[in-house]
ZAFI-879180 format. One line per 5 residues: number of its first residue (from 1); their letters; for each residue x negated, y, z of N, C-alpha, C, O. Coordinates in Angstrom, 1 decimal, padded with zeros to 4 digits. Each point is the difference from the previous one (the first is absolute). Layout:
BEGIN
NUM> a> X,Y,Z,X,Y,Z,X,Y,Z,X,Y,Z  ...;
% end
This chain:
BEGIN
1> msspf> -098.7,147.4,-133.5,000.1,-001.1,000.9,-001.4,-000.1,000.7,-001.0,000.2,-000.6  001.1,-000.4,001.9,-001.3,-000.1,000.8,-000.6,-001.3,-000.2,000.6,-001.0,-000.2  -002.0,001.0,000.2,-000.7,-001.3,-000.3,000.1,-000.8,001.3,000.1,000.5,001.1  -000.2,-001.8,-001.3,000.0,-000.9,001.2,-001.2,000.3,000.9,000.1,-000.2,001.3  -001.2,000.6,-001.8,-001.2,000.3,000.8,000.4,001.2,001.0,-000.4,-000.1,001.2;
6> liaaa> 001.0,001.2,-001.7,000.4,001.1,000.8,001.0,-000.4,001.1,-000.1,000.5,001.1  001.0,-001.3,-001.5,001.0,-000.5,001.0,-000.7,-000.8,001.1,000.3,000.2,001.2  -001.2,-001.1,-001.6,-000.7,-000.8,001.0,-000.8,000.9,000.9,-000.1,-000.3,001.2  -000.6,001.3,-001.8,-000.9,000.9,000.8,000.9,000.8,001.0,-000.4,000.1,001.2  001.5,000.4,-001.6,000.9,000.7,000.9,000.5,-000.9,001.1,000.1,000.5,001.1;
11> aasla> 000.3,-001.7,-001.5,000.5,-000.9,001.0,-001.0,-000.3,001.1,000.3,-000.1,001.2  -001.5,-000.1,-001.7,-001.1,-000.4,000.9,-000.3,001.2,001.0,-000.3,-000.2,001.2  000.3,001.4,-001.8,-000.3,001.2,000.9,001.1,000.2,001.0,-000.2,000.5,001.1  001.4,-000.8,-001.5,001.2,000.2,000.9,000.1,-001.1,001.1,000.7,000.2,001.0  -001.4,-001.3,-001.3,000.0,-001.1,001.0,-000.6,000.4,001.3,000.3,-000.6,001.0;
16> afaqp> -001.1,001.7,-001.0,-000.6,000.5,001.3,001.1,000.4,000.9,-000.2,000.0,001.2  001.3,000.5,-001.7,001.1,000.4,000.9,000.7,-001.1,000.7,000.6,000.2,001.0  -000.7,-001.5,-001.6,000.6,-001.1,000.7,-000.7,-000.4,001.2,000.5,-000.7,000.9  -001.8,001.1,-000.7,-000.7,-000.4,001.2,000.2,001.1,001.0,000.1,001.2,-000.2  000.0,-001.7,001.5,000.1,001.0,001.1,-001.3,000.8,000.0,-001.1,-000.4,-000.4;
21> aadrp> 001.2,001.7,000.9,-001.1,000.9,000.0,-001.2,-000.6,000.7,-001.2,000.3,-000.3  001.4,-001.1,001.4,-001.1,-000.6,000.8,-000.8,-001.0,-000.9,-001.2,-000.2,000.3  001.8,-000.4,-001.3,-000.7,-001.0,-000.8,-000.8,000.7,-001.2,-000.8,-000.7,-000.6  001.0,001.9,000.3,-000.7,000.7,-001.1,-001.4,000.3,000.5,-000.2,000.4,001.1  -000.8,-000.4,-002.0,-001.3,000.4,000.3,-000.1,001.4,000.4,000.8,000.9,-000.5;
26> tgvlp> -001.6,-000.5,001.5,-000.1,001.3,000.4,-000.5,000.9,-001.1,-001.0,-000.3,-000.7  001.6,001.5,000.6,-000.5,001.0,-001.0,000.6,-000.2,-001.4,-000.4,000.7,-000.9  001.2,-001.8,000.7,000.5,-000.3,-001.3,001.5,000.4,000.0,000.8,-000.4,000.8  -000.4,001.3,-001.8,001.3,000.4,-000.1,000.6,-000.5,-001.3,-000.7,-000.1,-001.0  002.0,-000.2,001.0,000.6,-000.4,-001.3,000.2,001.2,-000.9,001.1,000.6,000.0;
31> aaadc> -002.1,-000.3,-000.8,000.0,001.3,-000.7,001.0,000.0,-001.2,000.4,001.1,-000.4  -000.1,-002.2,-000.1,000.9,000.0,-001.2,001.4,000.6,000.4,000.6,000.6,-000.9  -000.2,-000.7,002.1,001.3,000.5,000.5,-000.1,001.5,000.0,001.1,000.7,-000.3  -002.2,-000.1,000.5,-000.1,001.5,000.0,000.3,000.6,-001.3,000.6,001.1,-000.1  -000.9,-001.8,-001.0,000.2,000.6,-001.3,001.2,-000.6,-000.8,000.2,000.3,-001.2;
36> seaar> 000.5,-001.2,001.8,001.1,-000.8,-000.7,001.1,001.0,-000.5,000.4,-000.2,-001.2  000.0,001.1,002.0,001.1,000.9,-000.4,-000.5,001.0,-001.1,000.7,000.2,-001.0  -002.0,000.2,001.1,-000.5,000.9,-001.0,-000.2,-000.8,-001.3,000.3,000.6,-001.1  -000.7,-001.8,001.1,-000.1,-000.9,-001.2,001.4,-000.2,-000.6,000.1,000.1,-001.3  000.9,-000.4,002.1,001.3,-000.1,-000.6,000.5,001.2,-000.7,000.6,-000.1,-001.1;
41> qvvsd> -000.9,001.3,001.7,000.5,001.2,-000.6,-000.7,000.3,-001.3,000.6,000.5,-001.0  -002.0,-000.7,001.0,-000.7,000.3,-001.2,000.4,-001.0,-001.2,000.2,000.5,-001.1  000.0,-001.7,001.5,000.5,-001.0,-001.1,001.4,000.4,-000.5,000.2,000.0,-001.2  000.6,000.4,002.1,001.4,000.5,-000.4,-000.1,001.2,-000.9,000.7,000.1,-001.0  -001.5,000.9,001.4,-000.1,001.3,-000.7,-000.7,-000.2,-001.4,000.4,000.6,-001.0;
46> tggel> -001.3,-001.5,000.9,-000.8,-000.2,-001.3,000.6,-001.1,-000.9,-000.2,000.0,-001.2  000.9,-000.9,001.8,000.5,-001.1,-000.8,-001.1,-001.0,-000.3,000.1,-000.8,-000.9  -001.2,000.9,001.6,-001.2,-000.8,-000.2,000.0,-001.3,000.8,000.9,-000.3,000.8  -002.0,-000.4,-000.9,-000.3,-001.2,000.8,-001.1,000.2,001.0,-001.1,000.5,-000.4  001.3,-000.8,001.6,-001.0,000.3,001.1,-001.2,-000.8,-000.3,000.0,-001.2,-000.1;
51> lsaqp> -001.2,001.9,000.1,-001.3,-000.7,000.0,-000.6,-000.1,001.4,-000.5,-001.0,000.3  000.6,002.2,000.4,-000.6,000.0,001.4,000.6,001.1,000.8,000.4,001.0,-000.6  -000.5,-001.1,001.9,000.4,001.1,000.9,-000.9,-000.2,001.2,000.0,-001.0,000.7  -000.9,002.1,-000.5,-001.0,-000.1,001.1,000.0,001.3,000.8,000.0,001.1,-000.6  000.0,-001.3,001.9,-000.2,001.2,000.9,-001.4,000.5,000.0,-000.9,-000.8,000.2;
56> rngvc> 000.7,002.1,-000.4,-001.3,000.6,000.1,000.1,001.4,000.6,000.6,000.9,-000.6  -001.3,-000.7,001.7,-000.1,001.3,000.7,001.4,000.7,000.1,000.1,001.2,-000.4  000.9,-001.9,000.8,001.3,000.6,000.2,000.8,000.2,-001.2,001.1,000.7,000.0  -001.5,-001.3,-001.1,000.7,000.0,-001.3,000.2,-001.4,-000.6,-001.0,-000.8,000.1  002.1,000.5,-000.6,000.2,-001.2,-000.7,-000.4,000.2,-001.5,000.6,000.9,-000.7;
61> vvtvl> -001.5,-001.7,000.2,-000.4,000.1,-001.4,000.7,-001.2,-000.7,-000.3,-001.2,000.2  001.3,001.6,-001.0,000.9,-001.0,-000.7,-000.4,000.1,-001.5,000.0,001.0,-000.6  -000.3,-002.2,000.1,-000.3,-000.1,-001.4,001.0,-000.9,-000.7,000.3,-001.1,000.4  000.3,001.6,-001.5,001.0,-000.7,-000.8,-000.4,-000.1,-001.4,-000.7,000.8,-000.5  001.3,-001.8,-000.2,-000.2,-000.1,-001.5,001.4,000.4,-000.6,001.0,-000.7,000.1;
66> vpgkg> -001.1,001.8,-000.8,001.3,000.6,-000.6,000.0,-000.4,-001.5,-000.9,000.2,-000.7  002.1,-000.8,000.3,000.1,-000.4,-001.4,-000.1,001.1,-000.9,000.4,001.1,000.3  -001.1,-001.3,-001.5,-000.1,001.1,-001.0,001.3,000.1,-000.8,000.9,-000.9,000.1  -000.7,002.0,-000.8,001.2,000.2,-000.8,-000.2,-000.6,-001.3,-001.1,000.2,-000.7  002.1,-000.9,000.2,-000.2,-000.7,-001.3,-001.1,-001.0,000.0,000.1,-000.9,000.8;
71> sarpr> -001.0,001.0,-001.7,-001.1,-000.9,-000.1,-001.3,000.4,000.8,-001.0,-000.6,-000.1  001.2,001.7,000.8,-001.2,000.6,000.8,-000.4,-001.0,001.1,000.8,-000.7,000.5  -002.1,000.7,-000.2,-000.5,-000.8,001.1,000.5,000.5,001.3,000.3,001.2,000.2  -000.1,-002.1,000.8,000.3,000.5,001.4,-001.1,000.9,000.5,-001.1,-000.2,-000.3  001.5,001.0,001.3,-000.9,000.9,000.6,-000.2,-000.4,001.5,001.0,-000.4,000.6;
76> kvtvr> -002.2,000.5,-000.1,-000.2,-000.2,001.4,000.1,001.4,000.7,-000.7,000.9,-000.4  001.6,-000.8,001.4,000.2,001.3,000.6,-000.3,-000.2,001.5,000.5,-001.0,000.6  -001.2,001.9,000.0,-000.3,000.0,001.5,000.6,001.2,000.6,-000.2,001.1,-000.5  001.0,-001.3,001.6,000.7,001.0,000.7,-000.4,000.0,001.4,-000.1,-001.1,000.6  -000.2,002.3,000.0,-000.4,000.1,001.4,001.2,000.5,000.8,000.5,001.1,-000.3;
81> vpmq> -000.1,-001.8,001.3,001.2,000.4,000.8,-000.4,000.1,001.4,-000.6,-001.0,000.6  000.9,002.1,000.1,-000.4,000.2,001.4,000.7,-001.1,000.8,001.2,-000.2,-000.2  -001.9,-000.4,001.2,000.6,-000.9,000.9,000.9,000.7,001.0,-000.2,001.1,000.3  001.3,-001.8,000.0,000.9,000.6,001.0,-000.2,-000.5,001.4,000.7,000.4,000.9;
% end
Protein backbone atom coordinates (compact mmCIF):
# COMPACT_ATOMS: atom_id res chain seq x y z
CA UNK A 1 0.00 0.00 0.00
CA UNK A 2 1.33 3.45 -0.88
CA UNK A 3 1.93 5.85 1.96
CA UNK A 4 -0.22 8.99 2.25
CA UNK A 5 2.94 11.08 1.90
CA UNK A 6 3.79 9.55 -1.50
CA UNK A 7 0.23 10.01 -2.71
CA UNK A 8 0.23 13.66 -1.63
CA UNK A 9 3.61 14.28 -3.27
CA UNK A 10 2.46 12.72 -6.53
CA UNK A 11 -0.77 14.72 -6.50
CA UNK A 12 1.12 17.96 -5.85
CA UNK A 13 3.55 17.32 -8.69
CA UNK A 14 0.75 16.46 -11.09
CA UNK A 15 -1.11 19.64 -10.15
CA UNK A 16 1.28 21.47 -12.48
CA UNK A 17 -0.64 19.94 -15.37
CA UNK A 18 -3.84 21.67 -14.24
CA UNK A 19 -2.27 25.06 -14.90
CA UNK A 20 -2.10 26.44 -18.44
CA UNK A 21 1.45 26.44 -19.80
CA UNK A 22 1.49 30.26 -19.74
CA UNK A 23 0.99 30.22 -15.94
CA UNK A 24 3.91 27.86 -15.22
CA UNK A 25 7.24 29.36 -14.24
CA UNK A 26 9.73 29.54 -17.11
CA UNK A 27 12.16 26.63 -17.25
CA UNK A 28 10.13 24.42 -14.89
CA UNK A 29 8.83 21.15 -16.26
CA UNK A 30 6.50 18.72 -14.49
CA UNK A 31 9.21 16.06 -14.17
CA UNK A 32 7.13 13.51 -12.26
CA UNK A 33 5.13 12.76 -15.41
CA UNK A 34 8.30 11.82 -17.31
CA UNK A 35 8.94 8.84 -15.02
CA UNK A 36 5.39 7.87 -14.07
CA UNK A 37 5.07 5.00 -16.55
CA UNK A 38 8.54 3.70 -15.70
CA UNK A 39 7.65 3.81 -12.00
CA UNK A 40 4.38 1.93 -12.61
CA UNK A 41 6.23 -0.75 -14.57
CA UNK A 42 8.97 -1.22 -11.95
CA UNK A 43 6.41 -1.44 -9.12
CA UNK A 44 4.42 -3.98 -11.13
CA UNK A 45 7.50 -6.04 -11.99
CA UNK A 46 8.95 -6.11 -8.48
CA UNK A 47 5.78 -6.16 -6.39
CA UNK A 48 7.37 -3.43 -4.29
CA UNK A 49 6.27 -0.07 -2.93
CA UNK A 50 7.40 3.07 -4.74
CA UNK A 51 9.87 5.18 -2.77
CA UNK A 52 10.92 7.63 -5.52
CA UNK A 53 11.08 8.19 -9.26
CA UNK A 54 13.42 10.90 -10.55
CA UNK A 55 14.56 11.89 -14.05
CA UNK A 56 18.35 12.17 -14.40
CA UNK A 57 20.28 12.63 -17.65
CA UNK A 58 17.69 10.91 -19.85
CA UNK A 59 17.12 8.06 -17.39
CA UNK A 60 14.37 7.53 -14.82
CA UNK A 61 15.87 6.40 -11.52
CA UNK A 62 13.12 4.42 -9.78
CA UNK A 63 13.57 3.20 -6.21
CA UNK A 64 11.19 0.66 -4.66
CA UNK A 65 10.98 -1.22 -1.38
CA UNK A 66 10.55 -4.93 -2.16
CA UNK A 67 9.11 -7.15 0.61
CA UNK A 68 11.42 -9.86 1.92
CA UNK A 69 10.55 -13.54 1.70
CA UNK A 70 9.29 -15.02 4.94
CA UNK A 71 10.72 -13.08 7.84
CA UNK A 72 13.48 -11.45 5.79
CA UNK A 73 13.75 -7.67 5.82
CA UNK A 74 12.49 -5.71 2.80
CA UNK A 75 15.09 -4.73 0.20
CA UNK A 76 15.57 -1.31 -1.35
CA UNK A 77 15.95 -1.75 -5.12
CA UNK A 78 16.95 1.00 -7.58
CA UNK A 79 16.22 0.52 -11.29
CA UNK A 80 17.36 2.81 -14.11
CA UNK A 81 14.92 2.99 -17.03
CA UNK A 82 15.71 4.96 -20.22
CA UNK A 83 13.25 7.83 -20.80
CA UNK A 84 11.05 7.55 -23.83
